[in-house]
LUMTORLO-774345 format. One record per residue: residue number from 1; chain; x, y negated, z of N, C-alpha, C in turn. Coordinates in nm, 4 decimals, always signed. Layout:
BEGIN
(node NUM A (X Y Z) (X Y Z) (X Y Z))
...
//
This chain:
BEGIN
(node 1 A (+14.1096 -17.8505 +20.3093) (+14.1040 -17.7048 +20.3009) (+13.9625 -17.6620 +20.2654))
(node 2 A (+13.9484 -17.5612 +20.1803) (+13.8162 -17.5117 +20.1463) (+13.8120 -17.3616 +20.1594))
(node 3 A (+13.7059 -17.3134 +20.2228) (+13.6837 -17.1706 +20.2344) (+13.5558 -17.1351 +20.1607))
(node 4 A (+13.5484 -17.0133 +20.1087) (+13.4314 -16.9688 +20.0340) (+13.3470 -16.8762 +20.1196))
(node 5 A (+13.2170 -16.9061 +20.1277) (+13.1218 -16.8153 +20.1893) (+13.0555 -16.7333 +20.0801))
(node 6 A (+13.0130 -16.6139 +20.1127) (+12.9404 -16.5322 +20.0161) (+12.8125 -16.6044 +19.9752))
(node 7 A (+12.7814 -16.6002 +19.8466) (+12.6595 -16.6648 +19.7976) (+12.5375 -16.5913 +19.8508))
(node 8 A (+12.4279 -16.6647 +19.8649) (+12.3016 -16.6027 +19.9019) (+12.2331 -16.5596 +19.7736))
(node 9 A (+12.1785 -16.4402 +19.7725) (+12.1114 -16.3895 +19.6533) (+11.9667 -16.3585 +19.6881))
(node 10 A (+11.8740 -16.4122 +19.6119) (+11.7335 -16.3808 +19.6316) (+11.6750 -16.3448 +19.4965))
(node 11 A (+11.6320 -16.2199 +19.4802) (+11.5720 -16.1767 +19.3553) (+11.4259 -16.1431 +19.3768))
(node 12 A (+11.3544 -16.1137 +19.2712) (+11.2127 -16.0824 +19.2836) (+11.1905 -15.9339 +19.2992))
(node 13 A (+11.0967 -15.9003 +19.3858) (+11.0527 -15.7624 +19.4012) (+10.9438 -15.7373 +19.2971))
(node 14 A (+10.9722 -15.6609 +19.1898) (+10.8742 -15.6443 +19.0828) (+10.7491 -15.5711 +19.1276))
(node 15 A (+10.7555 -15.5005 +19.2418) (+10.6380 -15.4275 +19.2876) (+10.5336 -15.5168 +19.3518))
(node 16 A (+10.5754 -15.6247 +19.4174) (+10.4815 -15.7089 +19.4897) (+10.4750 -15.8501 +19.4345))
(node 17 A (+10.5733 -15.8873 +19.3553) (+10.5765 -16.0233 +19.3044) (+10.6328 -16.1222 +19.4040))
(node 18 A (+10.6678 -16.0762 +19.5240) (+10.7243 -16.1652 +19.6249) (+10.8746 -16.1740 +19.6118))
(node 19 A (+10.9347 -16.2625 +19.6917) (+11.0797 -16.2778 +19.6908) (+11.1386 -16.1999 +19.8065))
(node 20 A (+11.2456 -16.1308 +19.7804) (+11.3115 -16.0558 +19.8868) (+11.4578 -16.0959 +19.8921))
(node 21 A (+11.5164 -16.1039 +20.0115) (+11.6579 -16.1390 +20.0222) (+11.7454 -16.0189 +19.9930))
(node 22 A (+11.8551 -16.0430 +19.9255) (+11.9539 -15.9378 +19.8997) (+12.0888 -15.9894 +19.9461))
(node 23 A (+12.1334 -15.9485 +20.0664) (+12.2614 -15.9941 +20.1178) (+12.2541 -16.1358 +20.1711))
(node 24 A (+12.1472 -16.1702 +20.2430) (+12.1311 -16.3064 +20.2922) (+12.2352 -16.3380 +20.3987))
(node 25 A (+12.3044 -16.4504 +20.3842) (+12.4030 -16.4943 +20.4819) (+12.3350 -16.5779 +20.5884))
(node 26 A (+12.4047 -16.6041 +20.6985) (+12.3504 -16.6900 +20.8032) (+12.3310 -16.8308 +20.7486))
(node 27 A (+12.2219 -16.8940 +20.7904) (+12.1915 -17.0276 +20.7392) (+12.2946 -17.1284 +20.7886))
(node 28 A (+12.3426 -17.2161 +20.6995) (+12.4370 -17.3192 +20.7417) (+12.3645 -17.4278 +20.8190))
(node 29 A (+12.4363 -17.5111 +20.8953) (+12.3706 -17.6220 +20.9653) (+12.3078 -17.7180 +20.8655))
(node 30 A (+12.2002 -17.7843 +20.9087) (+12.1271 -17.8727 +20.8177) (+12.1301 -18.0188 +20.8598))
(node 31 A (+12.1830 -18.0488 +20.9776) (+12.1840 -18.1860 +21.0285) (+12.3275 -18.2288 +21.0556))
(node 32 A (+12.3651 -18.3460 +21.0055) (+12.5011 -18.3968 +21.0250) (+12.5194 -18.4548 +21.1646))
(node 33 A (+12.6435 -18.4550 +21.2108) (+12.6794 -18.5221 +21.3351) (+12.6465 -18.6707 +21.3224))
(node 34 A (+12.5684 -18.7283 +21.4142) (+12.5347 -18.8709 +21.4049) (+12.6576 -18.9608 +21.4041))
(node 35 A (+12.7576 -18.9259 +21.4852) (+12.8781 -19.0078 +21.4909) (+12.9543 -19.0082 +21.3600))
(node 36 A (+12.9719 -18.8911 +21.3009) (+13.0430 -18.8837 +21.1733) (+12.9609 -18.9461 +21.0609))
(node 37 A (+12.8303 -18.9274 +21.0647) (+12.7461 -18.9865 +20.9612) (+12.7541 -19.1387 +20.9641))
(node 38 A (+12.7643 -19.1956 +21.0849) (+12.7758 -19.3412 +21.0967) (+12.9124 -19.3898 +21.0512))
(node 39 A (+13.0163 -19.3117 +21.0813) (+13.1526 -19.3519 +21.0450) (+13.1816 -19.3292 +20.8972))
(node 40 A (+13.1133 -19.2318 +20.8368) (+13.1410 -19.1935 +20.6975) (+13.0102 -19.1881 +20.6190))
(node 41 A (+12.9426 -19.3010 +20.6016) (+12.8096 -19.3000 +20.5395) (+12.8079 -19.2486 +20.3960))
(node 42 A (+12.9109 -19.2797 +20.3180) (+12.9127 -19.2333 +20.1787) (+12.9205 -19.0814 +20.1713))
(node 43 A (+13.0026 -19.0230 +20.2570) (+13.0159 -18.8779 +20.2587) (+12.8871 -18.8135 +20.3090))
(node 44 A (+12.8294 -18.8708 +20.4140) (+12.7068 -18.8145 +20.4706) (+12.5900 -18.8211 +20.3728))
(node 45 A (+12.5958 -18.9159 +20.2790) (+12.4861 -18.9337 +20.1833) (+12.4928 -18.8372 +20.0657))
(node 46 A (+12.6006 -18.7610 +20.0526) (+12.6103 -18.6668 +19.9403) (+12.5033 -18.5588 +19.9526))
(node 47 A (+12.4255 -18.5352 +19.8478) (+12.3213 -18.4319 +19.8528) (+12.3803 -18.2943 +19.8822))
(node 48 A (+12.3168 -18.2239 +19.9743) (+12.3598 -18.0886 +20.0062) (+12.4771 -18.0796 +20.1010))
(node 49 A (+12.5277 -18.1951 +20.1504) (+12.6456 -18.1963 +20.2369) (+12.6051 -18.2256 +20.3813))
(node 50 A (+12.6576 -18.1458 +20.4740) (+12.6357 -18.1654 +20.6167) (+12.7711 -18.1841 +20.6836))
(node 51 A (+12.7820 -18.2846 +20.7711) (+12.9060 -18.3115 +20.8438) (+12.8966 -18.2538 +20.9844))
(node 52 A (+12.9971 -18.1781 +21.0219) (+13.0046 -18.1185 +21.1553) (+13.1318 -18.1679 +21.2220))
(node 53 A (+13.1205 -18.2180 +21.3437) (+13.2375 -18.2676 +21.4144) (+13.2836 -18.1731 +21.5235))
(node 54 A (+13.4138 -18.1689 +21.5451) (+13.4665 -18.0988 +21.6624) (+13.5307 -18.2044 +21.7515))
(node 55 A (+13.4959 -18.2081 +21.8811) (+13.5391 -18.3177 +21.9680) (+13.6883 -18.3142 +21.9977))
(node 56 A (+13.7500 -18.4316 +21.9888) (+13.8903 -18.4492 +22.0273) (+13.8996 -18.5775 +22.1089))
(node 57 A (+14.0050 -18.5883 +22.1878) (+14.0241 -18.7074 +22.2701) (+14.1711 -18.7205 +22.3049))
(node 58 A (+14.2061 -18.8353 +22.3611) (+14.3440 -18.8596 +22.4021) (+14.3676 -19.0075 +22.4233))
(node 59 A (+14.4626 -19.0383 +22.5102) (+14.4935 -19.1774 +22.5392) (+14.6040 -19.2342 +22.4538))
(node 60 A (+14.6610 -19.1519 +22.3665) (+14.7706 -19.1950 +22.2799) (+14.7652 -19.1119 +22.1524))
(node 61 A (+14.8328 -19.1559 +22.0459) (+14.8355 -19.0749 +21.9239) (+14.8850 -18.9324 +21.9494))
(node 62 A (+14.9858 -18.9199 +22.0338) (+15.0364 -18.7853 +22.0629) (+14.9308 -18.7012 +22.1335))
(node 63 A (+14.8619 -18.7618 +22.2299) (+14.7579 -18.6883 +22.3007) (+14.6437 -18.6475 +22.2087))
(node 64 A (+14.6073 -18.7368 +22.1180) (+14.5009 -18.7048 +22.0223) (+14.5453 -18.5929 +21.9285))
(node 65 A (+14.6711 -18.5995 +21.8829) (+14.7234 -18.4951 +21.7954) (+14.7195 -18.3592 +21.8645))
(node 66 A (+14.7561 -18.3551 +21.9907) (+14.7533 -18.2299 +22.0653) (+14.6106 -18.1783 +22.0794))
(node 67 A (+14.5163 -18.2703 +22.0982) (+14.3763 -18.2310 +22.1088) (+14.3257 -18.1738 +21.9763))
(node 68 A (+14.3655 -18.2353 +21.8661) (+14.3279 -18.1826 +21.7341) (+14.3832 -18.0420 +21.7159))
(node 69 A (+14.5102 -18.0244 +21.7506) (+14.5736 -17.8935 +21.7327) (+14.5032 -17.7847 +21.8132))
(node 70 A (+14.4510 -17.8222 +21.9299) (+14.3809 -17.7240 +22.0132) (+14.2406 -17.6934 +21.9613))
(node 71 A (+14.1770 -17.7920 +21.9010) (+14.0336 -17.7812 +21.8723) (+13.9987 -17.7571 +21.7262))
(node 72 A (+14.0912 -17.7795 +21.6348) (+14.0557 -17.7729 +21.4932) (+14.0136 -17.6325 +21.4524))
(node 73 A (+13.9355 -17.6241 +21.3457) (+13.8812 -17.4941 +21.3031) (+13.9914 -17.3934 +21.2728))
(node 74 A (+13.9661 -17.2714 +21.3131) (+14.0620 -17.1637 +21.2881) (+13.9885 -17.0434 +21.2306))
(node 75 A (+14.0396 -16.9939 +21.1209) (+13.9870 -16.8720 +21.0614) (+14.0898 -16.7616 +21.0823))
(node 76 A (+14.0454 -16.6406 +21.1205) (+14.1396 -16.5308 +21.1430) (+14.2320 -16.5098 +21.0238))
(node 77 A (+14.3612 -16.5087 +21.0512) (+14.4588 -16.4831 +20.9469) (+14.4879 -16.6001 +20.8566))
(node 78 A (+14.4337 -16.7185 +20.8881) (+14.4557 -16.8359 +20.8039) (+14.5194 -16.9483 +20.8845))
(node 79 A (+14.5916 -17.0333 +20.8145) (+14.6523 -17.1495 +20.8785) (+14.5442 -17.2513 +20.9128))
(node 80 A (+14.5454 -17.3071 +21.0353) (+14.4432 -17.4072 +21.0697) (+14.4732 -17.5418 +21.0058))
(node 81 A (+14.3678 -17.6162 +20.9748) (+14.3806 -17.7505 +20.9194) (+14.2861 -17.8437 +20.9934))
(node 82 A (+14.3158 -17.9741 +20.9855) (+14.2344 -18.0717 +21.0586) (+14.0922 -18.0778 +21.0056))
(node 83 A (+14.0735 -18.0570 +20.8754) (+13.9410 -18.0597 +20.8145) (+13.9142 -17.9315 +20.7383))
(node 84 A (+13.7879 -17.9008 +20.7213) (+13.7506 -17.7788 +20.6504) (+13.6222 -17.8033 +20.5715))
(node 85 A (+13.6182 -17.7541 +20.4495) (+13.4973 -17.7600 +20.3678) (+13.4571 -17.6178 +20.3318))
(node 86 A (+13.3353 -17.5821 +20.3669) (+13.2823 -17.4486 +20.3378) (+13.1605 -17.4659 +20.2480))
(node 87 A (+13.1586 -17.3962 +20.1360) (+13.0443 -17.4080 +20.0452) (+12.9803 -17.2726 +20.0207))
(node 88 A (+12.8523 -17.2779 +19.9966) (+12.7766 -17.1589 +19.9587) (+12.6604 -17.2066 +19.8725))
(node 89 A (+12.5828 -17.1139 +19.8226) (+12.4635 -17.1532 +19.7479) (+12.3604 -17.0418 +19.7574))
(node 90 A (+12.2353 -17.0787 +19.7397) (+12.1279 -16.9802 +19.7344) (+12.0714 -16.9799 +19.5933))
(node 91 A (+12.0325 -16.8638 +19.5452) (+11.9775 -16.8515 +19.4101) (+11.8422 -16.7817 +19.4150))
(node 92 A (+11.7536 -16.8240 +19.3258) (+11.6219 -16.7608 +19.3142) (+11.5851 -16.7545 +19.1658))
(node 93 A (+11.5118 -16.6502 +19.1298) (+11.4624 -16.6414 +18.9921) (+11.3398 -16.5502 +18.9893))
(node 94 A (+11.2612 -16.5643 +18.8851) (+11.1415 -16.4819 +18.8690) (+11.1766 -16.3513 +18.7984))
(node 95 A (+11.0985 -16.2508 +18.8271) (+11.1140 -16.1242 +18.7572) (+11.0444 -16.1285 +18.6219))
(node 96 A (+11.0828 -16.0376 +18.5349) (+11.0203 -16.0273 +18.4031) (+10.9275 -15.9063 +18.3994))
(node 97 A (+10.8456 -15.8988 +18.2975) (+10.7464 -15.7915 +18.2875) (+10.8093 -15.6534 +18.2748))
(node 98 A (+10.9334 -15.6482 +18.2272) (+10.9998 -15.5184 +18.2109) (+11.0798 -15.4778 +18.3341))
(node 99 A (+11.0606 -15.5492 +18.4443) (+11.1310 -15.5160 +18.5675) (+11.2665 -15.5808 +18.5809))
(node 100 A (+11.3039 -15.6626 +18.4837) (+11.4320 -15.7328 +18.4914) (+11.4159 -15.8698 +18.5548))
(node 101 A (+11.4765 -15.9703 +18.4941) (+11.4683 -16.1045 +18.5506) (+11.4517 -16.2061 +18.4383))
(node 102 A (+11.4076 -16.3246 +18.4766) (+11.3880 -16.4340 +18.3819) (+11.4930 -16.5411 +18.4094))
(node 103 A (+11.6055 -16.5411 +18.3374) (+11.7123 -16.6379 +18.3650) (+11.6669 -16.7833 +18.3557))
(node 104 A (+11.5685 -16.8133 +18.2712) (+11.5266 -16.9534 +18.2563) (+11.4627 -17.0076 +18.3835))
(node 105 A (+11.4224 -16.9179 +18.4746) (+11.3598 -16.9618 +18.5996) (+11.4601 -16.9777 +18.7131))
(node 106 A (+11.5877 -16.9558 +18.6859) (+11.6888 -16.9567 +18.7924) (+11.6954 -17.0919 +18.8632))
(node 107 A (+11.6978 -17.0863 +18.9941) (+11.7153 -17.2039 +19.0780) (+11.8398 -17.1824 +19.1638))
(node 108 A (+11.9227 -17.2836 +19.1750) (+12.0457 -17.2749 +19.2541) (+12.0497 -17.3949 +19.3481))
(node 109 A (+12.0623 -17.3676 +19.4770) (+12.0675 -17.4737 +19.5779) (+12.2020 -17.4694 +19.6488))
(node 110 A (+12.2704 -17.5818 +19.6514) (+12.4040 -17.5893 +19.7117) (+12.3956 -17.6183 +19.8608))
(node 111 A (+12.4921 -17.5643 +19.9338) (+12.5064 -17.5898 +20.0767) (+12.6554 -17.6137 +20.1025))
(node 112 A (+12.6903 -17.7326 +20.1490) (+12.8302 -17.7662 +20.1763) (+12.8404 -17.8183 +20.3193))
(node 113 A (+12.9283 -17.7587 +20.3978) (+12.9511 -17.8023 +20.5354) (+13.0954 -17.8495 +20.5475))
(node 114 A (+13.1132 -17.9744 +20.5873) (+13.2462 -18.0324 +20.6067) (+13.2680 -18.0523 +20.7560))
(node 115 A (+13.3740 -17.9934 +20.8079) (+13.4073 -18.0050 +20.9495) (+13.5261 -18.0987 +20.9661))
(node 116 A (+13.5101 -18.1977 +21.0550) (+13.6112 -18.3011 +21.0760) (+13.6264 -18.3295 +21.2247))
(node 117 A (+13.7414 -18.3836 +21.2662) (+13.7583 -18.4210 +21.4070) (+13.6716 -18.5420 +21.4410))
(node 118 A (+13.6150 -18.5411 +21.5607) (+13.5310 -18.6517 +21.6071) (+13.5899 -18.7038 +21.7385))
(node 119 A (+13.6477 -18.8227 +21.7343) (+13.7166 -18.8802 +21.8499) (+13.6142 -18.9320 +21.9501))
(node 120 A (+13.6091 -18.8699 +22.0666) (+13.5049 -18.9033 +22.1641) (+13.5350 -19.0287 +22.2448))
(node 121 A (+13.6620 -19.0694 +22.2522) (+13.6968 -19.1875 +22.3324) (+13.7547 -19.2991 +22.2464))
(node 122 A (+13.7055 -19.3112 +22.1250) (+13.7602 -19.4115 +22.0329) (+13.7550 -19.5522 +22.0910))
(node 123 A (+13.6449 -19.5888 +22.1538) (+13.6292 -19.7253 +22.2041) (+13.7247 -19.7571 +22.3185))
(node 124 A (+13.7811 -19.6548 +22.3815) (+13.8749 -19.6781 +22.4914) (+14.0156 -19.7073 +22.4417))
(node 125 A (+14.0401 -19.6890 +22.3128) (+14.1730 -19.7116 +22.2573) (+14.1927 -19.8583 +22.2233))
(node 126 A (+14.3186 -19.8981 +22.2114) (+14.3504 -20.0329 +22.1677) (+14.3162 -20.0519 +22.0213))
(node 127 A (+14.3142 -20.1763 +21.9784) (+14.2734 -20.2065 +21.8410) (+14.3614 -20.1358 +21.7384))
(node 128 A (+14.4919 -20.1412 +21.7557) (+14.5824 -20.0798 +21.6585) (+14.5615 -19.9291 +21.6514))
(node 129 A (+14.5401 -19.8662 +21.7673) (+14.5197 -19.7216 +21.7685) (+14.3867 -19.6844 +21.7037))
(node 130 A (+14.2839 -19.7672 +21.7255) (+14.1551 -19.7414 +21.6596) (+14.1688 -19.7520 +21.5080))
(node 131 A (+14.2422 -19.8540 +21.4635) (+14.2607 -19.8716 +21.3193) (+14.3380 -19.7552 +21.2590))
(node 132 A (+14.4390 -19.7070 +21.3301) (+14.5147 -19.5908 +21.2814) (+14.4241 -19.4679 +21.2696))
(node 133 A (+14.3401 -19.4495 +21.3712) (+14.2488 -19.3353 +21.3686) (+14.1491 -19.3468 +21.2539))
(node 134 A (+14.0911 -19.4638 +21.2393) (+13.9911 -19.4830 +21.1342) (+14.0512 -19.4600 +20.9955))
(node 135 A (+14.1745 -19.5043 +20.9773) (+14.2413 -19.4860 +20.8487) (+14.2651 -19.3366 +20.8221))
(node 136 A (+14.3109 -19.2666 +20.9229) (+14.3348 -19.1226 +20.9090) (+14.2044 -19.0486 +20.8791))
(node 137 A (+14.0995 -19.0777 +20.9561) (+13.9724 -19.0075 +20.9362) (+13.9167 -19.0346 +20.7971))
(node 138 A (+13.9302 -19.1582 +20.7512) (+13.8818 -19.1930 +20.6179) (+13.9552 -19.1144 +20.5099))
(node 139 A (+14.0851 -19.1003 +20.5240) (+14.1633 -19.0283 +20.4237) (+14.1380 -18.8782 +20.4298))
(node 140 A (+14.1244 -18.8263 +20.5502) (+14.0925 -18.6842 +20.5635) (+13.9545 -18.6555 +20.5048))
(node 141 A (+13.8592 -18.7435 +20.5334) (+13.7243 -18.7258 +20.4797) (+13.7244 -18.7337 +20.3274))
(node 142 A (+13.8053 -18.8242 +20.2713) (+13.8128 -18.8364 +20.1254) (+13.8670 -18.7082 +20.0633))
(node 143 A (+13.9651 -18.6470 +20.1302) (+14.0198 -18.5206 +20.0800) (+13.9127 -18.4121 +20.0810))
(node 144 A (+13.8410 -18.3995 +20.1918) (+13.7375 -18.2972 +20.1998) (+13.6222 -18.3284 +20.1045))
(node 145 A (+13.5942 -18.4569 +20.0842) (+13.4895 -18.4942 +19.9895) (+13.5244 -18.4480 +19.8483))
(node 146 A (+13.6507 -18.4549 +19.8126) (+13.6915 -18.4065 +19.6806) (+13.6712 -18.2560 +19.6682))
(node 147 A (+13.6969 -18.1831 +19.7779) (+13.6660 -18.0399 +19.7760) (+13.5166 -18.0189 +19.7517))
(node 148 A (+13.4350 -18.0975 +19.8207) (+13.2900 -18.0846 +19.8043) (+13.2481 -18.1161 +19.6612))
(node 149 A (+13.3089 -18.2180 +19.6026) (+13.2745 -18.2545 +19.4649) (+13.3079 -18.1425 +19.3675))
(node 150 A (+13.4228 -18.0795 +19.3882) (+13.4606 -17.9675 +19.3014) (+13.3575 -17.8553 +19.3122))
(node 151 A (+13.3193 -17.8224 +19.4359) (+13.2221 -17.7151 +19.4562) (+13.0865 -17.7505 +19.3967))
(node 152 A (+13.0399 -17.8732 +19.4203) (+12.9084 -17.9131 +19.3707) (+12.9048 -17.9178 +19.2181))
(node 153 A (+13.0148 -17.9630 +19.1571) (+13.0207 -17.9652 +19.0107) (+13.0149 -17.8233 +18.9552))
(node 154 A (+13.0850 -17.7314 +19.0208) (+13.0815 -17.5925 +18.9770) (+12.9437 -17.5311 +18.9925))
(node 155 A (+12.8762 -17.5645 +19.1022) (+12.7422 -17.5102 +19.1249) (+12.6430 -17.5676 +19.0241))
(node 156 A (+12.6588 -17.6947 +18.9876) (+12.5749 -17.7523 +18.8818) (+12.5958 -17.6782 +18.7498))
(node 157 A (+12.7223 -17.6471 +18.7214) (+12.7529 -17.5728 +18.5991) (+12.6926 -17.4328 +18.6056))
(node 158 A (+12.6977 -17.3723 +18.7241) (+12.6396 -17.2398 +18.7414) (+12.4901 -17.2419 +18.7102))
(node 159 A (+12.4211 -17.3426 +18.7584) (+12.2774 -17.3537 +18.7333) (+12.2487 -17.3563 +18.5822))
(node 160 A (+12.3278 -17.4355 +18.5107) (+12.3095 -17.4457 +18.3657) (+12.3368 -17.3126 +18.2968))
(node 161 A (+12.4450 -17.2466 +18.3350) (+12.4816 -17.1198 +18.2722) (+12.3785 -17.0109 +18.3020))
(node 162 A (+12.3313 -17.0052 +18.4280) (+12.2340 -16.9018 +18.4639) (+12.1051 -16.9186 +18.3841))
(node 163 A (+12.0586 -17.0418 +18.3708) (+11.9336 -17.0658 +18.2987) (+11.9470 -17.0387 +18.1488))
(node 164 A (+12.0690 -17.0497 +18.0970) (+12.0902 -17.0262 +17.9551) (+12.1304 -16.8846 +17.9214))
(node 165 A (+12.1421 -16.7983 +18.0220) (+12.1863 -16.6609 +17.9981) (+12.0774 -16.5813 +17.9257))
(node 166 A (+12.1161 -16.4891 +17.8366) (+12.0166 -16.4098 +17.7630) (+11.9576 -16.2950 +17.8442))
(node 167 A (+12.0247 -16.2550 +17.9526) (+11.9764 -16.1430 +18.0324) (+12.0349 -16.1495 +18.1728))
(node 168 A (+11.9898 -16.0559 +18.2594) (+12.0338 -16.0551 +18.3994) (+12.1841 -16.0340 +18.4108))
(node 169 A (+12.2374 -15.9410 +18.3319) (+12.3788 -15.9087 +18.3435) (+12.4662 -16.0301 +18.3125))
(node 170 A (+12.4318 -16.1013 +18.2076) (+12.5089 -16.2200 +18.1714) (+12.4949 -16.3283 +18.2773))
(node 171 A (+12.3757 -16.3402 +18.3345) (+12.3521 -16.4392 +18.4390) (+12.4407 -16.4122 +18.5606))
(node 172 A (+12.4475 -16.2872 +18.6040) (+12.5290 -16.2526 +18.7202) (+12.6776 -16.2637 +18.6889))
(node 173 A (+12.7156 -16.2334 +18.5648) (+12.8559 -16.2471 +18.5258) (+12.8980 -16.3935 +18.5292))
(node 174 A (+12.8096 -16.4830 +18.4876) (+12.8406 -16.6261 +18.4919) (+12.8637 -16.6709 +18.6350))
(node 175 A (+12.7845 -16.6178 +18.7273) (+12.8016 -16.6536 +18.8680) (+12.9395 -16.6127 +18.9187))
(node 176 A (+12.9817 -16.4921 +18.8873) (+13.1126 -16.4454 +18.9331) (+13.2252 -16.5294 +18.8738))
(node 177 A (+13.2125 -16.5642 +18.7462) (+13.3172 -16.6434 +18.6805) (+13.3278 -16.7832 +18.7404))
(node 178 A (+13.2144 -16.8452 +18.7685) (+13.2183 -16.9811 +18.8223) (+13.2626 -16.9801 +18.9673))
(node 179 A (+13.2254 -16.8779 +19.0441) (+13.2799 -16.8633 +19.1795) (+13.4323 -16.8692 +19.1753))
(node 180 A (+13.4897 -16.7895 +19.0868) (+13.6356 -16.7838 +19.0761) (+13.6925 -16.9176 +19.0311))
(node 181 A (+13.6242 -16.9850 +18.9390) (+13.6732 -17.1137 +18.8894) (+13.6732 -17.2192 +18.9993))
(node 182 A (+13.5703 -17.2191 +19.0837) (+13.5652 -17.3154 +19.1943) (+13.6786 -17.2885 +19.2920))
(node 183 A (+13.6998 -17.1631 +19.3246) (+13.8089 -17.1286 +19.4167) (+13.9436 -17.1726 +19.3603))
(node 184 A (+13.9657 -17.1442 +19.2319) (+14.0934 -17.1802 +19.1694) (+14.1135 -17.3314 +19.1683))
(node 185 A (+14.0097 -17.4066 +19.1351) (+14.0213 -17.5525 +19.1287) (+14.0533 -17.6111 +19.2650))
(node 186 A (+13.9907 -17.5595 +19.3687) (+14.0181 -17.6109 +19.5025) (+14.1560 -17.5700 +19.5524))
(node 187 A (+14.1988 -17.4501 +19.5172) (+14.3329 -17.4071 +19.5563) (+14.4385 -17.4945 +19.4890))
(node 188 A (+14.4183 -17.5239 +19.3627) (+14.5129 -17.6104 +19.2918) (+14.5145 -17.7511 +19.3506))
(node 189 A (+14.3979 -17.7999 +19.3891) (+14.3897 -17.9331 +19.4493) (+14.4676 -17.9372 +19.5807))
(node 190 A (+14.4536 -17.8340 +19.6632) (+14.5281 -17.8296 +19.7891) (+14.6780 -17.8177 +19.7646))
(node 191 A (+14.7168 -17.7405 +19.6646) (+14.8592 -17.7278 +19.6340) (+14.9164 -17.8613 +19.5872))
(node 192 A (+14.8424 -17.9329 +19.5048) (+14.8890 -18.0614 +19.4519) (+14.9015 -18.1663 +19.5614))
(node 193 A (+14.8054 -18.1680 +19.6530) (+14.8030 -18.2715 +19.7579) (+14.8634 -18.2244 +19.8893))
(node 194 A (+14.9107 -18.0992 +19.8922) (+14.9603 -18.0403 +20.0173) (+14.8547 -18.0557 +20.1266))
(node 195 A (+14.7350 -18.0102 +20.0924) (+14.6205 -18.0139 +20.1838) (+14.5928 -18.1552 +20.2347))
(node 196 A (+14.6075 -18.2533 +20.1460) (+14.5749 -18.3912 +20.1793) (+14.6902 -18.4741 +20.2302))
(node 197 A (+14.8052 -18.4136 +20.2543) (+14.9190 -18.4874 +20.3101) (+14.9647 -18.5986 +20.2163))
(node 198 A (+14.9677 -18.5715 +20.0857) (+15.0122 -18.6740 +19.9906) (+14.9096 -18.7856 +19.9742))
(node 199 A (+14.7882 -18.7638 +20.0256) (+14.6830 -18.8657 +20.0198) (+14.6732 -18.9447 +20.1497))
(node 200 A (+14.7669 -18.9195 +20.2401) (+14.7678 -18.9923 +20.3658) (+14.6832 -18.9322 +20.4752))
(node 201 A (+14.6340 -18.8104 +20.4571) (+14.5498 -18.7464 +20.5579) (+14.6362 -18.6778 +20.6631))
(node 202 A (+14.7156 -18.7581 +20.7329) (+14.8036 -18.7070 +20.8384) (+14.7900 -18.7961 +20.9613))
(node 203 A (+14.7988 -18.7347 +21.0778) (+14.7900 -18.8112 +21.2026) (+14.8884 -18.7532 +21.3030))
(node 204 A (+14.9597 -18.8390 +21.3795) (+14.9562 -18.9864 +21.3700) (+15.0396 -19.0338 +21.2512))
//
């Protein structure tokens, strides 16, 4: 599952030459869960990606499933899912002498937060149950990683388009278009995979 956060916008104040925030969102977390980073090193190594765990536990697959259902991320008015990928980006650019902006100076920084279940009593489970859990977590993480890849690819494209824009209006229009394209691509991916179910991201 992927949710969209409002982009951070930072433009130049032509009166002082300094940078001022315009609609700054709350800063996303910057440090990954040590447990998830150890279990999913490839995902944790993705630039701009932070892993956040929500604790779950149980002595059986059914108990763990119930714990996931109680603890998994919930957004008002939305169906809850075991994993969640939230992306945003910050943008900066220099002002121009005429009070506008210099698109060639545009900088875009991606921020991706992936939330996954973190089994707190994994070592207390039997070997078969641990293997089942590890397989599920790996598949769920792979699904969310694909969401992250879609978002990061779109943000890379945004950076290129913004820097190549002839003026401020075109630069901002490119941002809106790519925002929509990222949302559409992720929605189609979830529809195709049934939110990861066809990829094996189901437990138990």
